[in-house]
N, CA, C and O atoms as CSV, one atom per row, in Angstrom:
chain,resi,resn,atom,element,x,y,z
A,1,MET,N,N,-13.430,-27.961,2.873
A,1,MET,CA,C,-13.178,-27.061,3.977
A,1,MET,C,C,-14.493,-26.805,4.696
A,1,MET,O,O,-15.533,-26.671,4.050
A,2,GLU,N,N,-14.464,-26.734,6.029
A,2,GLU,CA,C,-15.656,-26.536,6.821
A,2,GLU,C,C,-16.161,-25.106,6.677
A,2,GLU,O,O,-15.388,-24.163,6.507
A,3,ALA,N,N,-17.480,-24.977,6.750
A,3,ALA,CA,C,-18.085,-23.644,6.665
A,3,ALA,C,C,-17.608,-22.794,7.829
A,3,ALA,O,O,-17.488,-23.286,8.951
A,4,GLY,N,N,-17.336,-21.532,7.574
A,4,GLY,CA,C,-16.936,-20.607,8.620
A,4,GLY,C,C,-15.447,-20.592,8.928
A,4,GLY,O,O,-14.987,-19.742,9.691
A,5,ARG,N,N,-14.698,-21.498,8.361
A,5,ARG,CA,C,-13.250,-21.516,8.615
A,5,ARG,C,C,-12.528,-20.732,7.535
A,5,ARG,O,O,-12.926,-20.744,6.370
A,6,ALA,N,N,-11.480,-20.063,7.926
A,6,ALA,CA,C,-10.684,-19.264,6.988
A,6,ALA,C,C,-9.845,-20.184,6.110
A,6,ALA,O,O,-9.376,-21.231,6.555
A,7,THR,N,N,-9.667,-19.783,4.872
A,7,THR,CA,C,-8.795,-20.537,3.979
A,7,THR,C,C,-7.348,-20.251,4.353
A,7,THR,O,O,-7.073,-19.233,4.988
A,8,PRO,N,N,-6.412,-21.126,3.976
A,8,PRO,CA,C,-5.007,-20.873,4.300
A,8,PRO,C,C,-4.510,-19.531,3.801
A,8,PRO,O,O,-3.744,-18.863,4.496
A,9,SER,N,N,-4.932,-19.116,2.599
A,9,SER,CA,C,-4.447,-17.833,2.076
A,9,SER,C,C,-4.954,-16.660,2.910
A,9,SER,O,O,-4.262,-15.649,3.033
A,10,GLU,N,N,-6.166,-16.780,3.493
A,10,GLU,CA,C,-6.686,-15.707,4.327
A,10,GLU,C,C,-5.931,-15.611,5.642
A,10,GLU,O,O,-5.700,-14.508,6.138
A,11,THR,N,N,-5.541,-16.739,6.214
A,11,THR,CA,C,-4.855,-16.712,7.491
A,11,THR,C,C,-3.396,-16.316,7.334
A,11,THR,O,O,-2.796,-15.824,8.289
A,12,MET,N,N,-2.807,-16.515,6.162
A,12,MET,CA,C,-1.399,-16.223,5.952
A,12,MET,C,C,-1.167,-14.799,5.442
A,12,MET,O,O,-0.045,-14.298,5.513
A,13,ARG,N,N,-2.183,-14.156,4.941
A,13,ARG,CA,C,-2.043,-12.808,4.382
A,13,ARG,C,C,-1.802,-11.802,5.486
A,13,ARG,O,O,-2.530,-11.782,6.479
A,14,GLN,N,N,-0.790,-10.969,5.325
A,14,GLN,CA,C,-0.462,-9.936,6.307
A,14,GLN,C,C,-1.209,-8.648,5.977
A,14,GLN,O,O,-1.408,-8.325,4.806
A,15,SER,N,N,-1.615,-7.922,6.994
A,15,SER,CA,C,-2.215,-6.612,6.831
A,15,SER,C,C,-1.228,-5.606,7.414
A,15,SER,O,O,-0.951,-5.619,8.613
A,16,ILE,N,N,-0.702,-4.737,6.561
A,16,ILE,CA,C,0.425,-3.885,6.935
A,16,ILE,C,C,0.049,-2.407,6.784
A,16,ILE,O,O,-0.445,-1.978,5.741
A,17,ARG,N,N,0.292,-1.650,7.841
A,17,ARG,CA,C,-0.013,-0.217,7.828
A,17,ARG,C,C,1.110,0.565,7.154
A,17,ARG,O,O,2.283,0.387,7.481
A,18,VAL,N,N,0.744,1.424,6.218
A,18,VAL,CA,C,1.688,2.291,5.512
A,18,VAL,C,C,1.628,3.672,6.158
A,18,VAL,O,O,0.554,4.254,6.309
A,19,GLU,N,N,2.809,4.190,6.539
A,19,GLU,CA,C,2.871,5.473,7.229
A,19,GLU,C,C,3.657,6.536,6.477
A,19,GLU,O,O,3.595,7.716,6.820
A,20,CYS,N,N,4.405,6.116,5.441
A,20,CYS,CA,C,5.228,7.077,4.709
A,20,CYS,C,C,5.503,6.534,3.310
A,20,CYS,O,O,5.242,5.368,3.015
A,21,ILE,N,N,6.031,7.398,2.465
A,21,ILE,CA,C,6.415,6.979,1.110
A,21,ILE,C,C,7.799,7.533,0.764
A,21,ILE,O,O,8.282,8.482,1.381
A,22,VAL,N,N,8.413,6.918,-0.228
A,22,VAL,CA,C,9.647,7.429,-0.825
A,22,VAL,C,C,9.240,7.929,-2.208
A,22,VAL,O,O,8.706,7.178,-3.024
A,23,ARG,N,N,9.502,9.203,-2.452
A,23,ARG,CA,C,9.082,9.827,-3.708
A,23,ARG,C,C,10.190,9.793,-4.760
A,23,ARG,O,O,11.378,9.724,-4.446
A,24,THR,N,N,9.762,9.843,-6.003
A,24,THR,CA,C,10.696,10.033,-7.106
A,24,THR,C,C,10.670,11.523,-7.464
A,24,THR,O,O,9.937,12.296,-6.847
A,25,ASP,N,N,11.453,11.922,-8.443
A,25,ASP,CA,C,11.419,13.311,-8.895
A,25,ASP,C,C,10.541,13.485,-10.142
A,25,ASP,O,O,10.582,14.528,-10.794
A,26,ARG,N,N,9.754,12.464,-10.463
A,26,ARG,CA,C,8.876,12.526,-11.636
A,26,ARG,C,C,7.698,13.462,-11.376
A,26,ARG,O,O,7.278,13.632,-10.231
A,27,VAL,N,N,7.174,14.058,-12.421
A,27,VAL,CA,C,6.072,15.009,-12.304
A,27,VAL,C,C,4.720,14.292,-12.195
A,27,VAL,O,O,3.884,14.684,-11.381
A,28,SER,N,N,4.497,13.265,-12.989
A,28,SER,CA,C,3.211,12.570,-13.009
A,28,SER,C,C,2.957,11.853,-11.687
A,28,SER,O,O,3.833,11.138,-11.200
A,29,PRO,N,N,1.764,12.033,-11.090
A,29,PRO,CA,C,1.457,11.359,-9.831
A,29,PRO,C,C,1.565,9.838,-9.928
A,29,PRO,O,O,1.878,9.183,-8.934
A,30,HIS,N,N,1.315,9.272,-11.093
A,30,HIS,CA,C,1.383,7.818,-11.273
A,30,HIS,C,C,2.814,7.285,-11.137
A,30,HIS,O,O,3.019,6.098,-10.887
A,31,TYR,N,N,3.783,8.159,-11.300
A,31,TYR,CA,C,5.198,7.771,-11.248
A,31,TYR,C,C,5.922,8.355,-10.028
A,31,TYR,O,O,7.142,8.226,-9.926
A,32,ARG,N,N,5.194,8.993,-9.100
A,32,ARG,CA,C,5.824,9.709,-7.984
A,32,ARG,C,C,6.251,8.812,-6.834
A,32,ARG,O,O,7.123,9.199,-6.055
A,33,ILE,N,N,5.662,7.617,-6.699
A,33,ILE,CA,C,5.946,6.766,-5.542
A,33,ILE,C,C,6.975,5.703,-5.909
A,33,ILE,O,O,6.742,4.886,-6.799
A,34,ARG,N,N,8.110,5.717,-5.223
A,34,ARG,CA,C,9.163,4.720,-5.430
A,34,ARG,C,C,8.981,3.547,-4.461
A,34,ARG,O,O,9.195,2.390,-4.822
A,35,ALA,N,N,8.578,3.869,-3.215
A,35,ALA,CA,C,8.439,2.840,-2.183
A,35,ALA,C,C,7.454,3.311,-1.125
A,35,ALA,O,O,7.152,4.500,-1.019
A,36,ILE,N,N,6.961,2.356,-0.343
A,36,ILE,CA,C,6.115,2.651,0.805
A,36,ILE,C,C,6.846,2.181,2.059
A,36,ILE,O,O,7.760,1.360,1.981
A,37,GLY,N,N,6.445,2.697,3.200
A,37,GLY,CA,C,7.126,2.294,4.426
A,37,GLY,C,C,6.302,2.545,5.654
A,37,GLY,O,O,5.178,3.044,5.590
A,38,GLY,N,N,6.887,2.186,6.783
A,38,GLY,CA,C,6.231,2.372,8.067
A,38,GLY,C,C,7.098,1.808,9.167
A,38,GLY,O,O,8.323,1.765,9.049
A,39,ARG,N,N,6.459,1.379,10.232
A,39,ARG,CA,C,7.153,0.766,11.372
A,39,ARG,C,C,6.494,-0.570,11.678
A,39,ARG,O,O,5.272,-0.708,11.634
A,40,SER,N,N,7.333,-1.549,11.988
A,40,SER,CA,C,6.831,-2.869,12.367
A,40,SER,C,C,6.223,-2.805,13.763
A,40,SER,O,O,6.311,-1.776,14.434
A,41,ARG,N,N,5.610,-3.893,14.198
A,41,ARG,CA,C,5.044,-3.949,15.556
A,41,ARG,C,C,6.117,-3.722,16.609
A,41,ARG,O,O,5.834,-3.226,17.700
A,42,GLU,N,N,7.357,-4.090,16.276
A,42,GLU,CA,C,8.478,-3.904,17.198
A,42,GLU,C,C,9.053,-2.495,17.123
A,42,GLU,O,O,9.972,-2.159,17.871
A,43,GLY,N,N,8.520,-1.673,16.230
A,43,GLY,CA,C,8.993,-0.302,16.097
A,43,GLY,C,C,10.115,-0.102,15.105
A,43,GLY,O,O,10.641,1.003,14.974
A,44,GLU,N,N,10.490,-1.166,14.400
A,44,GLU,CA,C,11.567,-1.070,13.420
A,44,GLU,C,C,11.043,-0.500,12.102
A,44,GLU,O,O,9.979,-0.911,11.639
A,45,PRO,N,N,11.772,0.443,11.486
A,45,PRO,CA,C,11.331,0.970,10.195
A,45,PRO,C,C,11.450,-0.085,9.100
A,45,PRO,O,O,12.348,-0.926,9.125
A,46,TRP,N,N,10.529,-0.027,8.139
A,46,TRP,CA,C,10.576,-0.920,6.980
A,46,TRP,C,C,10.225,-0.111,5.738
A,46,TRP,O,O,9.547,0.914,5.808
A,47,ARG,N,N,10.702,-0.598,4.613
A,47,ARG,CA,C,10.369,-0.021,3.299
A,47,ARG,C,C,10.176,-1.167,2.323
A,47,ARG,O,O,10.789,-2.226,2.454
A,48,LEU,N,N,9.322,-0.940,1.352
A,48,LEU,CA,C,9.065,-1.922,0.310
A,48,LEU,C,C,8.867,-1.167,-0.996
A,48,LEU,O,O,8.108,-0.199,-1.049
A,49,SER,N,N,9.543,-1.603,-2.040
A,49,SER,CA,C,9.400,-0.908,-3.326
A,49,SER,C,C,7.952,-1.000,-3.802
A,49,SER,O,O,7.222,-1.923,-3.441
A,50,GLU,N,N,7.556,-0.035,-4.611
A,50,GLU,CA,C,6.197,-0.048,-5.154
A,50,GLU,C,C,5.948,-1.343,-5.916
A,50,GLU,O,O,4.877,-1.936,-5.794
A,51,GLU,N,N,6.926,-1.788,-6.699
A,51,GLU,CA,C,6.769,-3.024,-7.478
A,51,GLU,C,C,6.554,-4.233,-6.578
A,51,GLU,O,O,5.708,-5.078,-6.870
A,52,ALA,N,N,7.315,-4.326,-5.478
A,52,ALA,CA,C,7.170,-5.451,-4.553
A,52,ALA,C,C,5.820,-5.399,-3.839
A,52,ALA,O,O,5.203,-6.441,-3.614
A,53,ALA,N,N,5.356,-4.209,-3.483
A,53,ALA,CA,C,4.053,-4.074,-2.831
A,53,ALA,C,C,2.927,-4.471,-3.779
A,53,ALA,O,O,1.977,-5.140,-3.370
A,54,ILE,N,N,3.029,-4.063,-5.044
A,54,ILE,CA,C,2.036,-4.448,-6.043
A,54,ILE,C,C,2.004,-5.965,-6.197
A,54,ILE,O,O,0.930,-6.564,-6.243
A,55,ALA,N,N,3.181,-6.585,-6.276
A,55,ALA,CA,C,3.253,-8.044,-6.405
A,55,ALA,C,C,2.626,-8.724,-5.188
A,55,ALA,O,O,1.912,-9.715,-5.341
A,56,ALA,N,N,2.880,-8.213,-3.988
A,56,ALA,CA,C,2.320,-8.800,-2.764
A,56,ALA,C,C,0.793,-8.719,-2.760
A,56,ALA,O,O,0.122,-9.664,-2.345
A,57,ILE,N,N,0.245,-7.593,-3.222
A,57,ILE,CA,C,-1.215,-7.440,-3.307
A,57,ILE,C,C,-1.777,-8.382,-4.354
A,57,ILE,O,O,-2.739,-9.104,-4.089
A,58,GLU,N,N,-1.187,-8.384,-5.545
A,58,GLU,CA,C,-1.712,-9.214,-6.632
A,58,GLU,C,C,-1.592,-10.706,-6.340
A,58,GLU,O,O,-2.433,-11.490,-6.780
A,59,ASN,N,N,-0.561,-11.106,-5.605
A,59,ASN,CA,C,-0.373,-12.517,-5.252
A,59,ASN,C,C,-1.052,-12.882,-3.941
A,59,ASN,O,O,-0.915,-14.005,-3.455
A,60,GLU,N,N,-1.788,-11.924,-3.367
A,60,GLU,CA,C,-2.543,-12.116,-2.128
A,60,GLU,C,C,-1.676,-12.544,-0.953
A,60,GLU,O,O,-2.125,-13.293,-0.085
A,61,ARG,N,N,-0.428,-12.068,-0.923
A,61,ARG,CA,C,0.456,-12.331,0.220
A,61,ARG,C,C,0.294,-11.283,1.303
A,61,ARG,O,O,0.578,-11.548,2.471
A,62,ALA,N,N,-0.162,-10.091,0.929
A,62,ALA,CA,C,-0.304,-9.008,1.905
A,62,ALA,C,C,-1.362,-8.025,1.442
A,62,ALA,O,O,-1.663,-7.913,0.253
A,63,THR,N,N,-1.918,-7.317,2.414
A,63,THR,CA,C,-2.739,-6.149,2.133
A,63,THR,C,C,-2.056,-4.980,2.838
A,63,THR,O,O,-1.386,-5.156,3.855
A,64,PHE,N,N,-2.234,-3.810,2.292
A,64,PHE,CA,C,-1.654,-2.600,2.867
A,64,PHE,C,C,-2.778,-1.612,3.104
A,64,PHE,O,O,-3.783,-1.621,2.394
A,65,TYR,N,N,-2.606,-0.760,4.099
A,65,TYR,CA,C,-3.619,0.244,4.389
A,65,TYR,C,C,-2.971,1.480,4.994
A,65,TYR,O,O,-1.841,1.440,5.479
A,66,VAL,N,N,-3.719,2.582,4.950
A,66,VAL,CA,C,-3.337,3.813,5.631
A,66,VAL,C,C,-4.478,4.167,6.571
A,66,VAL,O,O,-5.616,3.747,6.359
A,67,GLU,N,N,-4.180,4.927,7.594
A,67,GLU,CA,C,-5.225,5.499,8.439
A,67,GLU,C,C,-5.385,6.944,8.010
A,67,GLU,O,O,-4.486,7.765,8.197
A,68,TRP,N,N,-6.559,7.251,7.423
A,68,TRP,CA,C,-6.765,8.591,6.869
A,68,TRP,C,C,-8.233,8.933,6.886
A,68,TRP,O,O,-8.965,8.310,6.117
A,69,PRO,N,N,-8.734,9.838,7.664
A,69,PRO,CA,C,-8.021,10.472,8.759
A,69,PRO,C,C,-7.729,9.461,9.858
A,69,PRO,O,O,-8.156,8.309,9.781
A,70,LYS,N,N,-7.016,9.886,10.859
A,70,LYS,CA,C,-6.574,8.973,11.929
A,70,LYS,C,C,-7.755,8.146,12.436
A,70,LYS,O,O,-8.817,8.676,12.760
A,71,GLY,N,N,-7.538,6.839,12.494
A,71,GLY,CA,C,-8.569,5.932,12.975
A,71,GLY,C,C,-9.451,5.344,11.891
A,71,GLY,O,O,-10.191,4.396,12.152
A,72,ARG,N,N,-9.392,5.882,10.679
A,72,ARG,CA,C,-10.192,5.358,9.572
A,72,ARG,C,C,-9.276,4.615,8.614
A,72,ARG,O,O,-8.350,5.205,8.058
A,73,ARG,N,N,-9.521,3.343,8.419
A,73,ARG,CA,C,-8.663,2.502,7.586
A,73,ARG,C,C,-9.090,2.600,6.122
A,73,ARG,O,O,-10.260,2.429,5.780
A,74,LEU,N,N,-8.101,2.883,5.268
A,74,LEU,CA,C,-8.308,2.878,3.817
A,74,LEU,C,C,-7.342,1.872,3.221
A,74,LEU,O,O,-6.129,1.987,3.396
A,75,ASP,N,N,-7.876,0.891,2.520
A,75,ASP,CA,C,-7.019,-0.109,1.895
A,75,ASP,C,C,-6.272,0.477,0.706
A,75,ASP,O,O,-6.788,1.331,-0.014
A,76,ILE,N,N,-5.055,0.003,0.518
A,76,ILE,CA,C,-4.257,0.355,-0.655
A,76,ILE,C,C,-4.566,-0.683,-1.729
A,76,ILE,O,O,-4.570,-1.886,-1.467
A,77,VAL,N,N,-4.822,-0.199,-2.933
A,77,VAL,CA,C,-5.165,-1.076,-4.043
A,77,VAL,C,C,-4.217,-0.802,-5.214
A,77,VAL,O,O,-3.454,0.165,-5.203
A,78,VAL,N,N,-4.282,-1.656,-6.201
A,78,VAL,CA,C,-3.477,-1.494,-7.410
A,78,VAL,C,C,-4.315,-0.766,-8.447
A,78,VAL,O,O,-5.436,-1.172,-8.753
A,79,GLY,N,N,-3.759,0.317,-8.988
A,79,GLY,CA,C,-4.429,1.080,-10.029
A,79,GLY,C,C,-3.702,0.939,-11.356
A,79,GLY,O,O,-2.557,0.490,-11.404
A,80,GLN,N,N,-4.372,1.322,-12.424
A,80,GLN,CA,C,-3.801,1.326,-13.768
A,80,GLN,C,C,-4.055,2.687,-14.387
A,80,GLN,O,O,-5.180,3.185,-14.350
A,81,GLY,N,N,-3.037,3.288,-14.949
A,81,GLY,CA,C,-3.227,4.570,-15.604
A,81,GLY,C,C,-1.976,5.037,-16.296
A,81,GLY,O,O,-0.866,4.803,-15.817
A,82,LEU,N,N,-2.147,5.690,-17.412
A,82,LEU,CA,C,-1.033,6.215,-18.198
A,82,LEU,C,C,0.002,5.124,-18.503
A,82,LEU,O,O,1.204,5.388,-18.514
A,83,GLY,N,N,-0.469,3.916,-18.747
A,83,GLY,CA,C,0.426,2.820,-19.100
A,83,GLY,C,C,1.233,2.275,-17.942
A,83,GLY,O,O,2.252,1.620,-18.159
A,84,LYS,N,N,0.800,2.530,-16.711
A,84,LYS,CA,C,1.561,2.096,-15.536
A,84,LYS,C,C,0.638,1.481,-14.504
A,84,LYS,O,O,-0.504,1.910,-14.335
A,85,THR,N,N,1.148,0.469,-13.815
A,85,THR,CA,C,0.493,-0.086,-12.640
A,85,THR,C,C,1.079,0.630,-11.433
A,85,THR,O,O,2.298,0.775,-11.338
A,86,TYR,N,N,0.234,1.080,-10.508
A,86,TYR,CA,C,0.712,1.870,-9.378
A,86,TYR,C,C,-0.175,1.625,-8.161
A,86,TYR,O,O,-1.229,0.997,-8.268
A,87,LEU,N,N,0.257,2.123,-7.003
A,87,LEU,CA,C,-0.503,2.004,-5.764
A,87,LEU,C,C,-1.330,3.259,-5.521
A,87,LEU,O,O,-0.910,4.369,-5.849
A,88,LYS,N,N,-2.511,3.068,-4.942
A,88,LYS,CA,C,-3.365,4.183,-4.542
A,88,LYS,C,C,-4.299,3.693,-3.451
A,88,LYS,O,O,-4.457,2.486,-3.266
A,89,ALA,N,N,-4.922,4.618,-2.723
A,89,ALA,CA,C,-5.923,4.253,-1.725
A,89,ALA,C,C,-7.238,3.966,-2.428
A,89,ALA,O,O,-7.520,4.515,-3.493
A,90,GLU,N,N,-8.039,3.102,-1.822
A,90,GLU,CA,C,-9.295,2.686,-2.437
A,90,GLU,C,C,-10.219,3.858,-2.749
A,90,GLU,O,O,-11.003,3.771,-3.693
A,91,ARG,N,N,-10.155,4.946,-1.993
A,91,ARG,CA,C,-11.058,6.081,-2.217
A,91,ARG,C,C,-10.560,7.037,-3.282
A,91,ARG,O,O,-11.318,7.880,-3.763
A,92,ASP,N,N,-9.286,6.916,-3.659
A,92,ASP,CA,C,-8.713,7.829,-4.648
A,92,ASP,C,C,-9.318,7.579,-6.020
A,92,ASP,O,O,-9.743,6.468,-6.341
A,93,GLY,N,N,-9.348,8.627,-6.813
A,93,GLY,CA,C,-9.734,8.468,-8.204
A,93,GLY,C,C,-8.562,7.848,-8.949
A,93,GLY,O,O,-8.005,6.840,-8.515
A,94,GLU,N,N,-8.193,8.446,-10.061
A,94,GLU,CA,C,-7.072,7.902,-10.832
A,94,GLU,C,C,-5.723,8.239,-10.211
A,94,GLU,O,O,-4.764,7.483,-10.373
A,95,SER,N,N,-5.634,9.348,-9.510
A,95,SER,CA,C,-4.366,9.793,-8.931
A,95,SER,C,C,-4.227,9.303,-7.484
A,95,SER,O,O,-5.215,9.295,-6.750
A,96,PRO,N,N,-3.022,8.894,-7.057
A,96,PRO,CA,C,-2.816,8.363,-5.705
A,96,PRO,C,C,-2.657,9.451,-4.649
A,96,PRO,O,O,-1.656,9.481,-3.934
A,97,GLU,N,N,-3.639,10.344,-4.548
A,97,GLU,CA,C,-3.533,11.525,-3.689
A,97,GLU,C,C,-3.334,11.186,-2.209
A,97,GLU,O,O,-2.586,11.874,-1.515
A,98,THR,N,N,-3.991,10.139,-1.724
A,98,THR,CA,C,-3.858,9.800,-0.305
A,98,THR,C,C,-2.418,9.406,0.029
A,98,THR,O,O,-1.860,9.894,1.012
A,99,LEU,N,N,-1.815,8.538,-0.768
A,99,LEU,CA,C,-0.432,8.146,-0.516
A,99,LEU,C,C,0.511,9.330,-0.670
A,99,LEU,O,O,1.446,9.482,0.116
A,100,LEU,N,N,0.277,10.166,-1.668
A,100,LEU,CA,C,1.139,11.331,-1.864
A,100,LEU,C,C,1.022,12.328,-0.725
A,100,LEU,O,O,1.898,13.177,-0.562
A,101,GLY,N,N,-0.042,12.245,0.067
A,101,GLY,CA,C,-0.213,13.112,1.233
A,101,GLY,C,C,0.540,12.629,2.461
A,101,GLY,O,O,0.611,13.343,3.461
A,102,LEU,N,N,1.110,11.414,2.403
A,102,LEU,CA,C,1.870,10.893,3.534
A,102,LEU,C,C,3.249,11.550,3.592
A,102,LEU,O,O,3.745,12.042,2.578
A,103,PRO,N,N,3.866,11.560,4.769
A,103,PRO,CA,C,5.207,12.131,4.866
A,103,PRO,C,C,6.249,11.246,4.181
A,103,PRO,O,O,6.000,10.077,3.885
A,104,ASP,N,N,7.410,11.828,3.941
A,104,ASP,CA,C,8.522,11.073,3.388
A,104,ASP,C,C,9.074,10.118,4.439
A,104,ASP,O,O,9.134,10.455,5.622
A,105,CYS,N,N,9.474,8.939,4.010
A,105,CYS,CA,C,10.145,7.999,4.910
A,105,CYS,C,C,11.516,8.575,5.236
A,105,CYS,O,O,12.220,9.039,4.339
A,106,GLY,N,N,11.899,8.551,6.499
A,106,GLY,CA,C,13.164,9.142,6.923
A,106,GLY,C,C,14.370,8.303,6.658
A,106,GLY,O,O,15.487,8.709,6.978
């Protein structure tokens, strides 16, 4: 591959903005997120289960991010804690506080 050119996986990976979450009724923050969601470029709502989003990140098919505060991009990463794999913002400690601060998906 020529220097300076993107690899196929880099050009095919989607970067998707997360604007809301679907919560569970669990008490532990590691188990509170059921799904993430937002709006497509066309304005259509979308949702993706936490498990599917984790798989997309781990398989390098997509990256997810939030704007927090507005205009500042924070990547969503995969965390491990209390025997569970879960989503959190890169700046969060062990608890996914940034995602839990998003509104509920309607």
